[in-house]
Residue, then its C-alpha position, 0 to 999 in steps of 0.5 A: q384245542v379251543n372249545l367254541g363253546d359247543p361241549n361236542s366241538a373242539s377246534t385248533h389254533s393255527y400254530v404250534p404252542g410253545s407250551m405244547l413243544r415244552g410239555w413234550l419234550a419234557r416227556r421225552y425226557l422222562g421217558g416214562n419215569t418220574v423226576d427228583a424236583a432237585d433234578g438241575d438239569f430238568r428244572r433248567l431245561l424245562l421249568s425255570g425261563e433259562v430256556r424259552y419255548l417260542n411259538a411255530y408258525p406256519c412256514d413259507g419255504p423250507d426255512g421261513r416261519s411266518l409271524p402274526t398278521p400285524r393287525s395294522f396290515m391292510l388289502e383293499k377291499d377285492t383285492e391281493d396285493p398291495v398289502y399297506d402298513l397303517a403303522l408306518q403309512e397313511a390310508p391311500a385316499h379314497k380306497q376302501l380297507k380290510g384287514l389283511e388278518a381276516k383272510a391270512p392269521f401269518v405272514a411271511l416278510r421277506g428282503g426286511e432290508q428294503a423299504s418295502p418288503t414282500v408280504t406272503p400271507l399264510k393261512p394252514s390248512r384244517q380238517v375235520a373228523v366226526h367222532i361218535a361217542r357210543q355210550a352216550n350217543a353224541i357225535f363230536r366234531y373235533e377241528s385239527l392241522a390238517a395233514g401237510n402243513r409245516f411249522a416252524g418254531v423257535i427255542l432260545a437257551d441261556q447256554e448251547t449246551d442246553l440247545d445240544t439235549l435239545r437236539e438230541l430230543l428231538h432228533g428223527a422223534e415223532l411228535a403226538l400234539g394235541a388232544s388226541l394223541t390216539a388218532a390219526y392227527g396229532r402226529a408230528a416230525 
């Protein structure tokens, strides 16, 4: 959740931060119980850095995790393709270019082994909900990721058994993500 400067509005990230998934897994691991600071499994899985929780970015297809759009990716003004990567090539002469990230904060790359991979721009859809606070007679605007978006994250671990433990915690679970855990949004599987 990002505050846009207005105390009566909040906006969401366009991705699921890895720290949010780690926090959810910590709550799931604890199951409402407190943990002993000496619990080695808890410390290793969630605090030590032996397990790393990378951000979940939008998916392109069933298993295509995207990445943030590099600033060097450019499009010719008022076109959809080709995408020019100015980190690898010079800007085409006599073309007016604009950054792709303004249009799409994420890209999926296919055929990376080839000289020119296919670039698929991705922008997750969002929804806006308006809440009325009865005590203060204030209207609160909350922007969240819309239902139907798909995201893929990565969890890296030094030990395969740690990944097995985390798979068990995640298997079949419904996650409540975000600041408004009781509202109709923020639920993920």
